[in-house]
N, C-alpha and C positions, 0 to 999 in steps of 0.2 A: 378290159385288163390289158396292160402293155405286154408286148412280146419281149422275151428276154433278149433277143438280138438287137432290139432298139434301144436298150438301156446303156447308160454311161459305164465305161470301165472304171476301175478303182482310182486311176490317176486323174480323173476329171472331176467336175463339180459333183458333190456328194448327193445331190437331190435332183439333178436334171439330166435329161437324155442328151446323147452326144449329137445326134442329127436333129434338125428342126422337126418337131412333132406336129401331127395334124391338130387343128384347133380343138377337136373334141378331147384329145389326150392332154393338151395344155390345160383345158378346163377341168379335166378330172384331177390333174396334179394340184391345181389351185384349190379345188374342193377338199382334197385330202389334207392339204396343208392347213386348212381352216378348221378341221375337225378337232374336237377336244381330246380324242383318243390318239395315241401313237399307233401307227400302222406299219407293218413290216411284212414283206412278201419274200418267201424262200422258193427257189427253183426246185425241181425234182432232185437235183444233185446237191441240195443243201447249200446254195449260194444265194446271197442277198441280191434280188433283182429290182427291188423298189422299197422305199420307205418315205414317209412324209417328214416334214420339218418338225412337227409337234413332238415326235418321238424323242428328240433330244431333251426337250423340257420335261416330258413325263418321266423318262428313265434317268434324268440327271446325267446325261452323257456329254462328253466333250466331242469336238469335231473329228477326232481321230479314233473314236471308240466304235464308230459304225460308218460303213460306206458301201455303196453298190459294189459287188464283187467279193465282199467278205464272206468267209465260210461261217456256217452256223456254229461249228465247234469253236472257232476263234471268238465269235460274239459271246457265246456262253462262258468261255474262259474269262473274258473281260468282265462279265457279270459276276463271276465268282470273286475275281480280284476286287470288284467294287463292293463286295460284301452283301449283295442283294440276295444271293442264293449260296448254298454250300456246294462243295465239290461233289458230294454224294447226290445232291439234287440235280446237278448238271448231268451226271450220268443217267439219272432217272429220266430227265427230260429228253435226252438224246434217244433213249429207248422208246419213249412215247411217240416221238416223231416217226420212228421206224414202223410203228403199228399202222399208220395211215388213218388213225381215228382222231376225232376231236378230243381235246383235253384242255384243262386250265390249271394254273397254280398261281400262288401269290409270291411277289417279290417284296421283301422288307428293306426299304431304302435306308441309307445312312441318315437321311434327314428325318426319318420317322414316318414317311409316307408308306402306304401299302398300295401296291400296284397289282391289279388283277390281270394276269396274262391269259388270253384265250386263243388257242390255236385251232384253226379249222382247215381240213385238207381241201385242196383244189382238184379239179377234174383231171389235171395233167400230172398229178403226183406231187405237186408242190404244196406249200402251206401259206396261209395268210394268218398273221398273228396280230391281235389288237391288244393294246396296253391301256388300261383304264385306271385312273386314280380313284380308288374307292375309300380313301382314308376318311373323308368326312361321312360317307355313307356308313362305314363300319362304326365310327364314333357315334353317329346318331343312333344306330341300332343298339349300341351298348348303353348309351344314355337312356334310350327308351326302355331297355330292359331293366336298368337300375331304377328308373322312375316308376316302372310298372311294379317292380318288387317293393319299392317303398310304399306305393299306393295300396298294394295288397296287405302289407304289414299294418298300415294305418287303418285299413278297413277291419282287419282282424282284431286290432286293438280296440276299435270303436265298439265291436260286438261283444267284447269281453264283459264279464260280470263286474258291476260296480264295486263289489266287495273286494275284488282283487287289486283295485287301483292303488290303495294304500300300500299293499305289499310290494307292488311293482316299483312304486316310488322309493320305498325303503331300500329295495334291492339296488335300484339305480344309484342311490346315494352311497350305498356301501361299495359298489363297484368303483364309483368315482373316488371315494376315500381310499379304497385299495390301490387304485392306480397312482394316486398322489403319494401315498406312503411308499409304494414300491419304487417309484421314480426318485424318492428322496434317499433311498438306501445307498450307502457307499460300499458296503461289504455284503457278501453272500450270507454271512451269519445274521446280519440285520434283516436281510430279505427273508430268510427262512422263518424267523420269528414273526414277521409281519404276515406271511402266508398262513402259518398255522393258526394265528389269532383270527384273521379275517375269514378263513374258510369255516370256522366254527359258527360264525354269525351269518355268512352267506348261505350255507347249506347246513342248518343246525341239526338236522336229523341224520347226517351222514358221518361216515368215518373215511379217512383218507391218509395217504402218504405222498411225499415228494421225494423222488430219488434223483441223484445227479451223477453223471458219469465220472469215474475216477480219472486221474491224469493218464493212467495206462490204457484207458478206454476198454478194458476187458470186463469190468463190472460196473454196476451203478451202486453208489453208496446211499444209504438212508440219510436224508437231510432233515426232514421234520415230519410230524404227523399231527392229526387232530381227531377228536372224538374217540379217544382210547383205542385207536387203530393199532393192531400189531404191526410192527415195522421190522423188516430185515436190516441187518447191518450192511449186507450186500445182496444184490440180485444179478443174475446173468441177463445180458441183453436179449438172448433168444428165449427167455422165459415169459416174454410178453408179446401177445399178438399185435398190439399197436406198434411196438418197435420193429417187429418183423415186417409189418405191412406198410410202415412209414406214414400212418395216419391214425386218427382217433378210432378206438375200438369200443363198441358198446356191447356189453354182455347183457342180453335180454333174457331174463329167467323164464319168460313166457314163450319164447321162440326157440329157434335152432341157433345155439351159441355154444362156444367152447371156453371154459374157464382158463385163465392164464396160469402158468405153473407157479409164478410168484405168489398167486393167491392160494392155490391148493397147498403149497408148501407151508403156509402159515397156520395150518390146522384150524381153519375157520369151520363153523357149523356146516353140516352137509346140506342143509336146506338151500335151494337156489336163491341167490341174491342179485338183484340188478347192480351193475357196476359199470364204470367208465374208465378207460385208460387213455390218457392224452399225452402224446410225445411233446416235450418241451423243446422248441426249436429256436436257436439264436443265430442270426446271420446265415441262415440256410443250413446250419449244422445242428443235428439232434444232440442236445446236451443233457437231457433228463427225461423223467416220466412223472406225470401226475396221475395218481390212482384214487378214484372215488367209489365208495361202496354205499348203496342206498339201503334203507330198511327193507326187510323181507315182505312186509305187508303194504308197501307203497302203492298208491293208485297209479294206473297207467298214465293219466294226464299229468299227474304231479311228477312222475318219473321223467316224462318227456320234457317238462319245464326244467327239471333238475339237470338233465343232460345238456340242454341249451346253456344254462347258466354255468355249468361246469366247463363247457368249451370256451365260454367267454373268459372265465377265470384263467384257463390255460393260456389264452392269448395274452392277457395282461401279464401273467407270470413270465411267459416267454420273452416278451418285450423287456421286462425289467431285468431278467437275467442277462439278456443280450447287452443291455446298457452297462450293467455292472462289469461284465466280462470285458467289454470294450474299454471301459474306463481303466480296468486293471491292466489290460494289455498296453494301452497308451502310456499309463504311468510307468509300467515296467520298461517299455522301450525308451522312455525319456530318462530313466534313472539307472539303468543297468548297462554294463559293458557287454556287448553281444558275444564276445569270445569266451570270457571267463564267468559271466553271470554275476560278477561282483558289482557293487555300486560304482557309478562313474564319477568323474572328477566334479561335475556340477553338483550332484547330490551330496558328495562328501563335503564340499565347501559350505553348502547350505546347512548340513548337519553340524559342522564345526562351528559356524556362527551361532546356531541355535543353542548348542551346548555351552559356548562361551557366555552367552547371555544368561543362561540358567545358572551357571557356576558363579558368575559375578553377583547374581541376585541372592543365591543361597550360600555363598562362600564354600563351595564344594570343589574338589580337585577334578581334573581329568588329564589325560595324556594323549599324545600323538606319536605313532610309529611311522617312520618313513624308511623304506628299504627298496632295494632292487636286486635282480639276479646278477651274480658276479660273472664278469666276462661274457655277457649275453651276446654281444655282437660277434665275438669270435665263435661262440657256439652256433649261432645262426649261419655264419659263413662256412663252418665245417659240416654241419649236419642238415642245413636247409631250414627254411622258414616253417615248414610243416612240423618239423621236430621242435622248433622253437615254440610254436603254438601249443604243442603237447606239454612243454615245460611250464608255460604260463598257466595252462589249465590245471596242471598238477599243483602248482603253488597256490592257485585259487582254491583248490579242493582242501588243502591243509588249512587255509585261512577260514573257510566256511565251517570246517570241523571245529576249529578252536574259538572262533568268534561268532557265537550264535545266541548270545544272551544279552542283547541290547547294544553290542558293539557295532561299529560301522566299518567293515572291510571294503577296501576300494582299490580298483586299478586306476592309478592316477594318470597313466599314459605310458605306452611302450612297455618296457619291463619294470616300470616304477609302480610301487604299491604303497598304500597308506592304511592305517587303522586308527580309528577314533575310539578311545577307551574311557567312557564316562565313569566318574567316581574313582578312577585309579590314580594313585600318587606315583612319584617317580620310581620308587622301589618296586611297586607292584607292576608298573609298566615294564621295567627292566626284566623282571621275571617272565612276564608274558612274552616279551620279545625274544628272550633266550629260549623259551620253550618252542616258539615258532621257528627259530633258526635251526634248532635240533631236529624238529619234525621234518622240515624241508630237506635237510642234509640226509636224513635217514630214508627219504622217499626213493622208491625204485620206480623209475619211469620207463615204460615200454613204448617203443615206437615201431609198429609192425612186429617183426620177429626178433628185434634186437632190444637190448636194455641200454638206454642212454647213459652217458657218463654222469657221475654224481653232480648234483646241482647244489650250490650254496648261495646264501644271500648275506648281504651286509646291512645292518640296521642302525638307524639313529633314533633316539628317544628324547622327547621334550615333554615337559609337564607344565600345566597351569597351576598357580601363577609363577612358578619358579623361573620359567624361561620366557616370560612375556605375558601381557594381558590381552593382546589382540591376536586374532586367528593368524594373520600374516606373520606375526612375530614368532608364533609357535611353529608354523610350517618352516620358516627360515631357520630356526634353531634346530629342528629335527633334520633338515637337509644338511646343515653344517655338520651335525653329528654323524650323518650317513657318510659324508665325504671323509671324516676322520676315521671311520671304520674301514673304509677302502684304503686309506693311506697307511693304516696300521696292519695291513695284510689280508683284509677281507674275511668273510665268514666269521663275523663277530658282531657284538652289540656295543655301541658307544652312546654315552649319555651326553646331552647338550650341556654347554657351559652355562653359567649364570647369566641372567638377562643383562644385556649391555656389554658383556665381555667379548 
């Protein structure tokens, strides 16, 4: 072992000693540099006195991340910044060094490698630490475990009774069909219908329910059921052991088990009945609960098979719900204005083109409202943009209250809004516009502890086919009417002129 006094200071070559070393020391350094492991030696006062070149490759370090003379605390801080360990792990490791005992821990590198760090105390109070890339070893062990598990399953399957083969094949086909149907569902309503139908066939002697968390997350709503199962309209999250424990819960009538409150509240028969509660998890978030009840006289091996199948069903349903929710979220993000939750300009224009096509084919009318908040820029300058956002949200609230039956309320941009009114002629659209104007004018908008000044809007109305046959013509006509409303004093409704005028 090299003496600390013979090693280079931090300003010199990072791996070599300052003075010419005896041949045996040069030979030892050359050997250390050829080893597959990274090697680092700490002095009794926690300063680096030696490391080999391989350590830079193993730990993915740069030339300034480690050098002779660096303190252990600084090196571990760099390791935290590298993301290989956490700040908490750094403090734990510093404590382990203070014990004077050997220890080891893993570093998870940004590249995906796993580095096993093994620290051994030296006779002089220092430490030598080796760093070994165990990524492939761990992967091989995991692959071996997976292969072993598959082999055990294959052997168990081979020993199964031939009479069960047909049933297993039918079950596998049903699961595949379930997965295909679930992945084809575009709405949760469709998904619930598929679940209740397939569960009757997959577990024909069972009863069960599916519950989904409400938007408020304080209760779970009954979504669907099968096998004439009694289902609650709502259940509390803490009424289920599975939701409390964050994993599937099996109620074993033959062992020590505790019934969930959402089961006992359903006034089921007092006789103990095997059951299974499975949390439905989507993107790491628990979104629901699958509850399955087995017949009272079920055989233990049949119950065990039912439990396994129930867990499989829960996984398929979880994935399908995750996909539907993700699809809904992405669609919502692409079509909704984030501030007001109204439809955005892109969605409105698509809806307008679709309505024009339908109206041209069926010879039906429709109308477009275009409006904005009066003197909104001055309002923002006086009261601030946060207050302005409160005004926009208040306008949006009135729109959503009034246009919730097939209409398309939209924030077109800034303080500009539009509404598509399918089936409305010019007179009906004028009445709807006037009602909206009055509702906004009557709104009391609070911002903090104060009530903001009254907000008014000016509206322009255009109708198909009176003011044009193309979407752009109707929008242009409605905008022109809006400008007329502003020119005539604001806080009013103006109808567009005839097409071509």
